[in-house]
N, C-alpha and C positions, 0 to 999 in steps of 0.2 A: 447950619443944623445937620446937613448931610455928613459933614466931616465928623461930627460927634457920633452919629449912628455908625459910621464906617469904623471908627476906632473901637466903639463898644462891641460891634459884631466881630471885628478882628480879634479883640481880646477874648471874646467868648469862644471863637474858633480855636485859637491857640491854646487856651486853658483846657478846653474840652479834649483837644487832641493830645495834650500832654497827659491828662488824666486817663485817657484810654490805655496808654501803655503803662501807667502806674498802678492800675487796679489789680488786685489779686483775684477778684471775682469776675469771670468772663462775661457774665450777664450784665454787670455794670459797665464793662468795657463796650459792649454792643450798644447799650443805651446812650452812653456818652458819645459814641461815634455818630449816632443819629442826631444828637444835639449839635455836634460839630458840622454835620452836613446841612442842618437847618440854618445855622449861622452863616455858613458859606453861601447858601442860596440867597440869604438876605444881602450879603455883599454883592452878589451878582445883580440883584435888583437895584442896588445903589449905583452900580456901574452901568446902568441902562441896558442890561442884558436879560430881559424877562424870560425869554425862551430858554436860555441856559439855566436860569433859576428854577423854572418849572421842570425841566429835565432833571436837574439835580435832585429835586424833591421826589419826582415820580420814579426815576430809575434807582438812585442810590438810597435815599431814605425810605422809599417805598418798597421796591422789589429786592434789591441786594441785601439791605439790612434785615428785612423780614426773613430772607433765606438764612442769613447768619444767625439770627435769633432762633430759628427752628433747629438749625444744626447744633447750636450750643445746648438747646433744651433737650434734643434727642440724644445727644452724646452724653449728657449729664456730666460735663467736665467738672471735676472738683476744683475748689479754690486752691491757689498756689500757696504752699507753706513758705514762710520766710526762711532764709538760710540760717542754719544753726551756727552758733559760735561767733566770737568777736572778730576773728579773722575774715570770715565770710561776709560779715556786715561791713567791715572797713574796705575790703577789696572788691566788693560788689558781687560776690557769689561766683557762679560758674562762667564758662566761656561765652555764652550768648550775650550776657550783659557787656562784656568787653568788646565783642564784635559789634554790638549795637552802638557803643560809645565811639568806636573807630569809624563806623559808617556815618554817625552823626557829625563827627569832625570833618569827614570827607565832604559831606553835604554842605556844611557851612563854608568850607573853602571854595567849593564849586559855586555856591551862591554868590560869594564875594567876588569871585572872578567874573561871573556873568554880569553882575551889576557894574563892575568896573568897565567891562566891554561896552555896556549900553550907554555909558556917560558920553562917549564921543560919537555915537551913532545918530544919524539924522532921523527925525520922526517920519514915519511912512505917510505919504500923501495919498489922498483919495483919487481914484481913477475916474470919478464922475458918475459911476454906476450907483444905483440905489442898492442898499443891502437887501438880501432876500428876506421875505416875510415868512411867518410860520406856515402859511398856506403853501408857499413855494417849497419849503423844506419838506413838508408832508407829502406833497406830490412827488417830489424827487425820491423820497424814501420809499414810498409804496409803489412807484412805477419802476425806477431803475434798480433798486436794491431790495426787491421783494424777497428773493430767494435767501439772501444773507440775513434779512430780518427774521424770516420764518425759521431758518436753520438755527439761529441764535436762540429763539424761543424754545425749540425742540431740545437743544443742547442743555438749556437751563432746566427744563422739565426732567430730562434724563439724570442730571446731577442731583436734583431734589429726590427723585425716586431712589437713586443710588445711596444717598445719605440716609434715607429712611430704612432701606434694606440693611445697610451696614450697622445701623444703630438699634435695630430691633432686638429684642430679648427672646432667646429661645425658651420655650416653656420647659419647666423641670418635669421629668418623667418619673 
């Protein structure tokens, strides 16, 4: 039964991710990215990594995507117009689509190479230690990395304020 849910969540992740880049409306792209992150966290649960699943929801679907959503709403980005003419439709439009296609091809080649390298590699063996718990990770995060944690939160706050300042409308005089 777990295999069924794994394939369903994998398909939802892939379809939502493809639809993110295929949308003309940036608001729909942001919402589909949230769906993709949610399905990805479900995959982490199926792989017995509940901490990573929770972090995926809290950090990405919660904080980062809300930030993206606010930026898209504040900037009021218009929808993308389809390319005009038959030649633009056949050739795929401007240069960014061609660059994206080349980068996708490079990614597929790299993924195939990495999977071929993994076929002969031995599986890692456990060293006998127990994996860290969420409590251990929290203690380490807030004891050893407190400054980096707080600096990151201040940096995100500054980025949000900067986005609001850049997107504000000047009143007409």
